[in-house]
C-alpha positions as CSV (number, residue, x, y, z in Angstrom):
1,M,42.1,-48.3,45.8
2,N,38.8,-49.1,44.1
3,N,38.4,-52.9,43.7
4,S,34.6,-52.7,43.0
5,H,34.7,-53.0,39.2
6,N,32.1,-55.2,37.5
7,P,33.9,-57.9,35.4
8,S,31.5,-57.2,32.6
9,T,33.1,-53.7,32.2
10,F,36.7,-55.0,31.8
11,T,36.4,-55.1,28.0
12,Q,36.0,-51.4,28.0
13,I,39.4,-50.8,29.6
14,E,41.4,-53.2,27.5
15,T,43.1,-52.3,24.2
16,S,44.2,-54.9,21.6
17,L,47.1,-54.7,19.3
18,G,46.3,-58.1,17.8
19,Y,49.3,-59.8,19.3
20,A,48.8,-58.1,22.7
21,C,45.8,-57.2,24.8
22,L,46.8,-54.5,27.3
23,D,45.0,-54.6,30.7
24,L,44.7,-50.9,31.3
25,D,42.7,-51.4,34.5
26,R,45.3,-53.6,36.2
27,E,46.8,-50.9,38.4
28,Q,43.4,-49.7,39.5
29,R,42.2,-53.3,40.1
30,R,45.3,-54.8,41.7
31,G,47.6,-52.0,42.5
32,I,50.1,-53.5,40.1
33,P,50.7,-51.6,36.8
34,E,50.6,-53.5,33.5
35,T,54.1,-54.6,32.9
36,I,55.8,-55.9,29.7
37,Y,58.0,-59.0,29.6
38,G,60.5,-57.9,27.0
39,A,62.2,-61.3,26.3
40,G,60.8,-62.9,23.1
41,K,59.1,-59.8,21.8
42,T,60.2,-58.2,18.6
43,N,61.4,-54.6,18.6
44,A,58.3,-53.5,16.8
45,Q,56.0,-55.2,19.3
46,L,57.8,-53.7,22.3
47,I,57.7,-50.2,20.7
48,A,54.0,-50.5,19.9
49,I,53.0,-51.7,23.4
50,M,55.0,-49.0,25.2
51,H,53.5,-46.4,22.9
52,K,50.0,-47.6,23.5
53,L,50.4,-47.6,27.3
54,N,51.7,-44.0,27.1
55,E,48.9,-43.0,24.8
56,A,46.4,-44.4,27.4
57,G,48.0,-42.1,30.0
58,Q,50.0,-44.8,31.7
59,N,53.6,-45.3,32.4
60,A,55.3,-48.1,30.5
61,F,57.6,-50.5,32.2
62,A,59.3,-53.5,30.6
63,T,61.5,-56.2,32.1
64,R,64.1,-58.5,30.6
65,V,64.9,-56.1,27.8
66,S,68.3,-56.6,26.0
67,A,70.6,-53.7,25.4
68,E,70.0,-54.2,21.6
69,Q,66.2,-54.0,22.1
70,A,66.5,-50.9,24.3
71,E,68.6,-49.1,21.7
72,V,66.0,-49.5,19.0
73,V,63.1,-48.7,21.3
74,I,64.7,-45.5,22.5
75,E,65.2,-44.3,18.9
76,S,61.4,-44.5,18.5
77,L,60.4,-43.5,22.0
78,P,62.8,-40.8,23.3
79,T,61.1,-40.7,26.7
80,A,62.3,-44.3,27.3
81,V,65.1,-44.9,29.9
82,Y,67.1,-48.1,30.0
83,D,68.8,-49.6,33.1
84,S,71.5,-52.0,31.9
85,I,72.0,-53.8,35.2
86,S,68.3,-54.7,35.8
87,R,67.6,-54.9,32.1
88,T,64.5,-52.8,32.5
89,L,63.1,-50.2,30.2
90,S,60.7,-47.5,31.3
91,S,58.8,-44.6,29.6
92,D,57.1,-42.5,32.3
93,I,54.6,-39.8,31.5
94,A,53.3,-39.5,35.1
95,P,55.0,-39.1,38.4
96,L,55.8,-42.3,40.3
97,P,54.5,-42.7,43.8
98,E,56.5,-41.0,46.6
99,P,58.6,-43.6,48.4
100,A,57.1,-44.8,51.7
101,G,57.6,-47.5,54.2
102,K,60.7,-49.7,53.9
103,V,61.6,-52.7,51.9
104,A,65.1,-54.1,52.5
105,L,66.8,-55.8,49.7
106,L,69.7,-58.1,50.5
107,C,71.9,-59.6,47.8
108,A,74.4,-62.4,48.4
109,G,76.9,-61.5,45.8
110,T,77.7,-59.1,42.9
111,A,76.8,-61.7,40.3
112,D,73.2,-61.6,41.7
113,L,72.8,-57.9,41.0
114,P,70.8,-58.1,37.8
115,V,68.0,-59.9,39.7
116,A,68.3,-57.8,42.8
117,E,68.1,-54.6,40.8
118,E,65.0,-55.8,38.9
119,A,63.4,-56.4,42.3
120,A,64.5,-53.0,43.6
121,I,63.3,-51.0,40.6
122,T,59.9,-52.9,40.6
123,A,59.3,-52.2,44.3
124,R,60.3,-48.6,44.0
125,R,58.0,-48.0,41.1
126,M,55.2,-49.4,43.2
127,G,55.8,-46.8,46.0
128,A,58.2,-48.6,48.3
129,R,61.3,-47.0,49.8
130,V,64.0,-49.6,49.1
131,E,67.2,-50.0,51.2
132,K,69.8,-52.0,49.4
133,I,72.3,-54.1,51.3
134,Y,74.6,-55.9,48.8
135,D,77.4,-58.5,48.9
136,V,76.4,-60.0,52.3
137,G,76.5,-63.7,51.4
138,V,77.1,-66.4,54.0
139,A,80.7,-66.9,53.0
140,G,81.4,-63.8,55.2
141,L,78.6,-63.9,57.8
142,H,80.0,-61.0,59.7
143,R,79.0,-58.7,56.8
144,L,75.4,-59.7,57.3
145,L,75.4,-59.5,61.1
146,N,77.0,-56.0,61.0
147,R,74.0,-54.8,59.0
148,L,71.2,-56.3,61.0
149,P,69.9,-52.9,62.3
150,Q,69.5,-51.8,58.7
151,F,67.1,-54.5,57.6
152,S,65.5,-55.9,60.8
153,N,62.9,-53.1,60.9
154,A,61.8,-53.3,57.2
155,R,58.2,-54.1,56.4
156,A,59.4,-56.8,54.0
157,I,62.8,-58.2,53.2
158,I,63.8,-59.5,49.8
159,V,66.8,-61.9,49.9
160,V,68.5,-62.7,46.6
161,A,71.0,-65.5,46.4
162,G,72.5,-68.2,44.1
163,M,75.0,-71.0,44.7
164,E,73.5,-73.0,47.6
165,G,70.9,-70.4,48.4
166,A,71.6,-70.3,52.1
167,L,71.2,-66.6,52.8
168,P,67.4,-66.4,53.1
169,S,67.4,-69.1,55.8
170,V,69.9,-67.2,57.8
171,V,68.1,-63.9,57.4
172,A,64.7,-65.4,58.3
173,G,66.2,-66.9,61.5
174,L,67.2,-63.4,62.6
175,V,64.1,-61.2,62.0
176,S,60.4,-61.1,62.6
177,R,59.5,-59.6,59.2
178,P,58.3,-61.3,56.0
179,V,61.2,-62.7,54.0
180,I,60.8,-63.2,50.2
181,A,63.6,-65.4,48.9
182,V,64.8,-65.2,45.3
183,P,67.0,-68.0,43.9
184,T,69.3,-67.0,41.1
185,S,70.8,-69.0,38.3
186,I,74.3,-68.1,39.6
187,G,76.7,-71.0,40.5
188,Y,78.9,-73.7,39.2
189,G,77.7,-77.0,37.7
190,T,75.7,-78.6,40.5
191,A,74.0,-75.3,41.1
192,Q,71.9,-76.5,38.1
193,G,71.0,-73.1,36.9
194,G,69.4,-72.1,40.1
195,L,67.6,-75.3,41.0
196,T,69.9,-76.0,43.9
197,A,69.2,-72.6,45.4
198,L,65.4,-72.9,44.7
199,H,65.2,-76.3,46.4
200,A,67.2,-75.1,49.4
201,M,64.9,-72.1,49.8
202,L,61.8,-74.2,49.5
203,T,63.1,-76.7,52.1
204,S,64.4,-74.0,54.5
205,C,64.2,-74.8,58.2
206,A,63.4,-71.2,58.9
207,S,59.6,-71.0,59.0
208,G,57.5,-68.7,56.9
209,I,59.8,-67.9,54.0
210,T,58.1,-67.1,50.7
211,V,60.0,-68.2,47.6
212,V,59.6,-66.9,44.1
213,N,60.8,-68.6,40.9
214,I,64.4,-68.6,39.7
215,D,65.7,-65.1,38.8
216,N,62.2,-63.6,39.4
217,G,63.2,-60.3,40.8
218,F,60.1,-58.7,39.4
219,G,57.8,-61.0,41.3
220,A,59.7,-60.5,44.5
221,G,59.5,-56.7,44.1
222,V,55.8,-56.8,43.5
223,A,55.2,-59.0,46.6
224,A,57.4,-56.9,48.8
225,A,55.7,-53.6,47.6
226,I,52.2,-55.1,48.4
227,I,53.3,-56.1,51.9
228,N,54.9,-52.7,52.4
229,R,51.6,-51.0,51.6
230,Q,49.6,-52.8,54.2
231,S,51.0,-50.7,57.1
232,Y,50.3,-47.2,55.7
């Protein structure tokens, strides 16, 4: 990867739509492709941004896209593909990297799947081979322990959990690999929309856990993919 760009040349590899300035050099500079946050954008804006990325020879990837948004975009951009679980929308005109290495993705419960799948798709698009291990929350600890050989050798481990957010602490106490914890907004009243899980992960007694923001599967997927690349 070439990171030797002169900042003075960056304006030559941006394109402006007035309401959006696309960073067409982001993947070359950081290894992270330009990604669209779909929530809050109009259908017209989302369509124009994805079209512009494709016109520039780049794949287009959007997160937090509603089913209604996706339906309208796909009418205008037939190459677009929507994943309803992760709420991601992609329009790929170039091959994705061949999967390499190993990122393990552990998910506490089925209700956490939208965040987990956002992480999985993001890491996969950045070249990581992703092994999913779902519904292994601490309410049935044997489910996790039985799968320890599947994730203990991963280059990075993403752990997604809501409620009290205990799963990352348990996982980090069992393995020597980097653990990225993702709190979700799943849980009853005092879960406080994910704040309880976030606080639990930030105050974990298992050393070295990295914690991303509530429901930030995308951020966890990027971090895991970057870690995964370091060993090949």
